[in-house]
Structure formats: C-alpha cells, structure tokens
A tleap script that builds the chain and sets N, CA, C and O, in Angstrom:
source leaprc.protein.ff14SB
mol = sequence {
  NMET CYS GLU LEU ALA THR PRO ALA GLU THR
  ALA LYS TYR LEU ARG THR THR VAL GLY LYS
  LEU ALA ASN ASP ARG TYR LEU GLY VAL GLY
  PRO ARG TYR MET LYS TYR GLY ARG SER VAL
  LEU TYR PRO TRP ASP ALA LEU ARG ALA PHE
  ILE ASP GLU ASN THR ALA ASP SER CLEU
}
set mol.1.N position { -163.082 -104.564 120.903 }
set mol.1.CA position { -161.710 -104.652 120.153 }
set mol.1.C position { -161.274 -103.072 120.512 }
set mol.1.O position { -161.980 -102.070 120.620 }
set mol.2.N position { -159.924 -103.243 120.644 }
set mol.2.CA position { -159.000 -101.914 121.116 }
set mol.2.C position { -158.777 -101.095 119.686 }
set mol.2.O position { -158.393 -101.649 118.656 }
set mol.3.N position { -159.053 -99.823 119.789 }
set mol.3.CA position { -158.707 -98.904 118.652 }
set mol.3.C position { -157.288 -98.500 118.318 }
set mol.3.O position { -156.826 -98.102 119.387 }
set mol.4.N position { -156.631 -98.427 117.653 }
set mol.4.CA position { -155.382 -98.083 117.669 }
set mol.4.C position { -154.843 -96.815 116.972 }
set mol.4.O position { -155.375 -96.621 115.878 }
set mol.5.N position { -154.199 -96.181 117.226 }
set mol.5.CA position { -153.497 -94.866 116.633 }
set mol.5.C position { -152.184 -95.126 116.222 }
set mol.5.O position { -151.324 -95.879 116.680 }
set mol.6.N position { -152.197 -94.183 115.054 }
set mol.6.CA position { -150.921 -94.382 114.350 }
set mol.6.C position { -149.778 -93.396 114.885 }
set mol.6.O position { -150.223 -92.675 115.778 }
set mol.7.N position { -148.431 -93.164 114.590 }
set mol.7.CA position { -147.606 -92.445 115.355 }
set mol.7.C position { -147.761 -90.513 115.071 }
set mol.7.O position { -147.233 -89.636 115.755 }
set mol.8.N position { -148.830 -90.302 113.610 }
set mol.8.CA position { -149.048 -89.063 113.288 }
set mol.8.C position { -150.170 -88.373 114.365 }
set mol.8.O position { -150.185 -87.287 114.944 }
set mol.9.N position { -151.250 -89.717 114.350 }
set mol.9.CA position { -152.575 -89.260 115.167 }
set mol.9.C position { -151.916 -88.990 116.730 }
set mol.9.O position { -152.343 -88.036 117.381 }
set mol.10.N position { -150.877 -89.861 117.278 }
set mol.10.CA position { -150.625 -89.731 118.595 }
set mol.10.C position { -150.049 -88.774 118.939 }
set mol.10.O position { -150.233 -88.377 120.089 }
set mol.11.N position { -149.221 -88.123 118.128 }
set mol.11.CA position { -148.363 -86.914 117.993 }
set mol.11.C position { -149.176 -85.980 118.025 }
set mol.11.O position { -148.745 -85.050 118.707 }
set mol.12.N position { -150.302 -85.775 117.534 }
set mol.12.CA position { -151.527 -84.662 117.332 }
set mol.12.C position { -152.053 -84.738 118.650 }
set mol.12.O position { -152.375 -83.745 119.302 }
set mol.13.N position { -152.132 -85.775 119.000 }
set mol.13.CA position { -153.169 -85.799 120.268 }
set mol.13.C position { -152.236 -85.592 121.316 }
set mol.13.O position { -152.832 -85.346 122.365 }
set mol.14.N position { -151.270 -85.595 121.410 }
set mol.14.CA position { -150.506 -85.613 122.416 }
set mol.14.C position { -149.680 -83.992 122.376 }
set mol.14.O position { -149.146 -83.466 123.353 }
set mol.15.N position { -149.745 -83.483 121.158 }
set mol.15.CA position { -149.283 -82.095 120.905 }
set mol.15.C position { -147.772 -81.980 120.987 }
set mol.15.O position { -147.244 -81.056 121.606 }
set mol.16.N position { -147.046 -82.965 120.333 }
set mol.16.CA position { -145.889 -83.389 120.050 }
set mol.16.C position { -145.425 -83.697 118.711 }
set mol.16.O position { -146.120 -83.308 117.773 }
set mol.17.N position { -144.197 -84.431 118.446 }
set mol.17.CA position { -143.822 -84.504 117.323 }
set mol.17.C position { -143.915 -86.066 117.119 }
set mol.17.O position { -144.050 -86.823 118.080 }
set mol.18.N position { -143.833 -86.514 115.790 }
set mol.18.CA position { -143.334 -88.151 115.677 }
set mol.18.C position { -142.210 -88.384 116.243 }
set mol.18.O position { -142.069 -89.264 117.093 }
set mol.19.N position { -141.134 -87.500 115.770 }
set mol.19.CA position { -139.803 -87.412 116.222 }
set mol.19.C position { -139.513 -87.927 117.448 }
set mol.19.O position { -138.719 -88.843 117.664 }
set mol.20.N position { -140.341 -87.165 118.472 }
set mol.20.CA position { -140.172 -87.306 120.142 }
set mol.20.C position { -140.701 -88.307 120.108 }
set mol.20.O position { -140.139 -88.972 120.978 }
set mol.21.N position { -141.745 -89.127 119.483 }
set mol.21.CA position { -142.258 -90.236 119.972 }
set mol.21.C position { -141.462 -91.356 119.516 }
set mol.21.O position { -141.516 -92.470 120.037 }
set mol.22.N position { -140.597 -90.992 118.369 }
set mol.22.CA position { -139.620 -92.152 117.983 }
set mol.22.C position { -138.734 -92.393 119.113 }
set mol.22.O position { -138.450 -93.521 119.518 }
set mol.23.N position { -138.253 -91.173 119.670 }
set mol.23.CA position { -136.804 -91.003 120.570 }
set mol.23.C position { -137.567 -91.690 122.256 }
set mol.23.O position { -137.037 -92.275 123.200 }
set mol.24.N position { -138.791 -91.318 122.029 }
set mol.24.CA position { -139.186 -91.674 123.785 }
set mol.24.C position { -139.212 -93.794 123.447 }
set mol.24.O position { -138.871 -94.699 124.209 }
set mol.25.N position { -139.665 -93.843 122.274 }
set mol.25.CA position { -139.729 -95.080 122.184 }
set mol.25.C position { -138.209 -95.873 122.234 }
set mol.25.O position { -138.190 -96.909 122.899 }
set mol.26.N position { -137.193 -95.534 121.705 }
set mol.26.CA position { -135.962 -95.819 121.909 }
set mol.26.C position { -135.546 -95.612 123.206 }
set mol.26.O position { -135.060 -96.653 123.650 }
set mol.27.N position { -135.528 -94.421 124.253 }
set mol.27.CA position { -135.332 -94.657 125.465 }
set mol.27.C position { -136.148 -95.337 126.582 }
set mol.27.O position { -135.905 -95.440 127.785 }
set mol.28.N position { -137.204 -95.779 125.830 }
set mol.28.CA position { -138.008 -96.780 126.761 }
set mol.28.C position { -139.130 -95.811 127.468 }
set mol.28.O position { -140.001 -96.240 128.225 }
set mol.29.N position { -138.998 -94.697 127.168 }
set mol.29.CA position { -140.277 -93.763 128.204 }
set mol.29.C position { -141.263 -93.771 127.044 }
set mol.29.O position { -141.264 -94.295 125.931 }
set mol.30.N position { -142.039 -93.052 127.673 }
set mol.30.CA position { -143.742 -92.585 126.935 }
set mol.30.C position { -144.562 -93.755 127.123 }
set mol.30.O position { -144.479 -94.702 127.905 }
set mol.31.N position { -145.551 -93.390 126.014 }
set mol.31.CA position { -146.732 -94.424 125.820 }
set mol.31.C position { -146.431 -95.683 125.867 }
set mol.31.O position { -145.302 -95.969 125.469 }
set mol.32.N position { -147.264 -96.736 126.324 }
set mol.32.CA position { -147.193 -98.012 125.529 }
set mol.32.C position { -147.151 -97.698 124.132 }
set mol.32.O position { -147.370 -96.577 123.672 }
set mol.33.N position { -146.788 -98.986 123.301 }
set mol.33.CA position { -147.214 -99.142 122.030 }
set mol.33.C position { -146.669 -100.437 121.604 }
set mol.33.O position { -145.979 -101.185 122.297 }
set mol.34.N position { -147.095 -100.650 120.243 }
set mol.34.CA position { -147.372 -102.132 119.725 }
set mol.34.C position { -146.717 -102.235 118.410 }
set mol.34.O position { -147.169 -101.285 117.771 }
set mol.35.N position { -145.812 -102.949 117.598 }
set mol.35.CA position { -145.653 -103.130 116.777 }
set mol.35.C position { -146.346 -104.607 115.786 }
set mol.35.O position { -146.393 -105.810 116.043 }
set mol.36.N position { -146.774 -103.841 114.680 }
set mol.36.CA position { -147.202 -105.320 113.580 }
set mol.36.C position { -146.595 -104.925 112.430 }
set mol.36.O position { -147.035 -104.188 111.547 }
set mol.37.N position { -145.410 -105.551 112.527 }
set mol.37.CA position { -144.717 -105.884 111.272 }
set mol.37.C position { -143.804 -104.641 111.550 }
set mol.37.O position { -143.299 -104.499 112.664 }
set mol.38.N position { -143.593 -103.756 110.558 }
set mol.38.CA position { -142.977 -102.532 110.624 }
set mol.38.C position { -143.548 -101.368 111.198 }
set mol.38.O position { -142.957 -100.342 111.533 }
set mol.39.N position { -145.080 -101.701 111.298 }
set mol.39.CA position { -145.834 -100.281 111.815 }
set mol.39.C position { -145.801 -100.276 113.150 }
set mol.39.O position { -146.015 -101.278 113.831 }
set mol.40.N position { -145.484 -98.940 113.680 }
set mol.40.CA position { -145.791 -98.920 115.202 }
set mol.40.C position { -147.410 -98.457 115.729 }
set mol.40.O position { -147.941 -97.770 114.857 }
set mol.41.N position { -148.034 -98.610 116.577 }
set mol.41.CA position { -149.616 -98.631 116.496 }
set mol.41.C position { -149.793 -98.351 118.138 }
set mol.41.O position { -149.288 -99.054 119.014 }
set mol.42.N position { -150.567 -97.248 118.341 }
set mol.42.CA position { -150.585 -96.764 119.972 }
set mol.42.C position { -151.988 -97.386 120.394 }
set mol.42.O position { -152.853 -97.167 119.546 }
set mol.43.N position { -152.421 -98.111 121.503 }
set mol.43.CA position { -153.751 -98.570 121.939 }
set mol.43.C position { -154.327 -96.765 122.524 }
set mol.43.O position { -153.694 -96.093 123.338 }
set mol.44.N position { -155.321 -96.431 122.009 }
set mol.44.CA position { -156.047 -95.272 122.776 }
set mol.44.C position { -156.234 -95.256 124.412 }
set mol.44.O position { -156.112 -94.211 125.052 }
set mol.45.N position { -156.493 -96.320 124.925 }
set mol.45.CA position { -156.336 -96.766 126.208 }
set mol.45.C position { -155.027 -96.501 126.772 }
set mol.45.O position { -154.852 -96.318 127.977 }
set mol.46.N position { -154.167 -96.482 125.955 }
set mol.46.CA position { -152.539 -96.447 126.654 }
set mol.46.C position { -152.561 -95.104 126.324 }
set mol.46.O position { -151.696 -94.581 127.025 }
set mol.47.N position { -152.963 -94.467 125.795 }
set mol.47.CA position { -152.808 -92.913 125.470 }
set mol.47.C position { -153.136 -92.099 126.733 }
set mol.47.O position { -152.535 -91.259 127.402 }
set mol.48.N position { -154.582 -92.819 126.789 }
set mol.48.CA position { -155.309 -91.929 127.824 }
set mol.48.C position { -154.756 -92.217 129.321 }
set mol.48.O position { -154.926 -91.393 130.219 }
set mol.49.N position { -154.200 -93.227 129.487 }
set mol.49.CA position { -153.746 -93.715 130.845 }
set mol.49.C position { -152.111 -93.232 131.013 }
set mol.49.O position { -151.431 -93.393 132.026 }
set mol.50.N position { -151.744 -92.695 129.933 }
set mol.50.CA position { -150.454 -92.134 129.760 }
set mol.50.C position { -150.668 -90.902 130.223 }
set mol.50.O position { -150.025 -90.680 131.249 }
set mol.51.N position { -151.444 -89.864 129.789 }
set mol.51.CA position { -151.947 -88.727 130.056 }
set mol.51.C position { -152.461 -89.014 131.586 }
set mol.51.O position { -151.653 -88.421 132.302 }
set mol.52.N position { -153.168 -89.478 132.179 }
set mol.52.CA position { -153.530 -89.629 133.589 }
set mol.52.C position { -152.470 -89.984 134.500 }
set mol.52.O position { -152.520 -89.542 135.647 }
set mol.53.N position { -151.231 -90.946 134.031 }
set mol.53.CA position { -150.259 -90.997 135.143 }
set mol.53.C position { -148.972 -89.670 135.108 }
set mol.53.O position { -147.944 -89.603 135.782 }
set mol.54.N position { -149.387 -88.917 134.284 }
set mol.54.CA position { -148.477 -87.855 133.706 }
set mol.54.C position { -148.954 -86.915 134.358 }
set mol.54.O position { -148.215 -85.931 134.346 }
set mol.55.N position { -150.119 -86.761 135.076 }
set mol.55.CA position { -150.934 -85.365 134.867 }
set mol.55.C position { -150.249 -85.102 136.475 }
set mol.55.O position { -150.009 -85.985 137.298 }
set mol.56.N position { -150.028 -83.658 136.629 }
set mol.56.CA position { -149.444 -83.233 137.567 }
set mol.56.C position { -150.538 -82.594 138.752 }
set mol.56.O position { -151.481 -81.882 138.409 }
set mol.57.N position { -150.280 -82.941 140.134 }
set mol.57.CA position { -151.488 -82.400 140.888 }
set mol.57.C position { -151.162 -81.158 140.918 }
set mol.57.O position { -149.983 -80.928 140.648 }
set mol.58.N position { -152.163 -79.829 141.282 }
set mol.58.CA position { -152.292 -78.879 141.280 }
set mol.58.C position { -151.893 -78.725 143.233 }
set mol.58.O position { -152.528 -79.414 144.031 }
set mol.59.N position { -151.054 -77.975 143.593 }
set mol.59.CA position { -151.136 -77.333 144.931 }
set mol.59.C position { -152.221 -76.479 145.471 }
set mol.59.O position { -152.137 -76.020 146.610 }
savepdb mol mol.pdb
quit
C-alpha cells in the first residue's frame, strides 16, 4: 500500500509552503499528486522521485 502525504506534510518535507505547492499544481510542475474528492494527496514515493529528478550534479 502506498503512503500518502497531505500538502502540509509535503511542504514541510520539501521545505516550501502549501501555497507554492498549489501554484506548482496550477502550473503543472512540481511533484506528482492525486485528488481524492476535494483532497490533494502526494505519494511519498513520488516525492522521493521528485527530489532525485531535481537534484543537481556537482561539478
């Protein structure tokens, strides 16, 4: 079973704000998410993948 994070948990994990996450969803960028009714939820594995995909390689 996949664990899901709320926008508040996701914002804390990514060190950003809930508003930034909402704006990213509107723009179609940011981590993958799902909607369940009116709730927005983020799979933890999608958050880890988002971090891996957006980590810059050092020179």
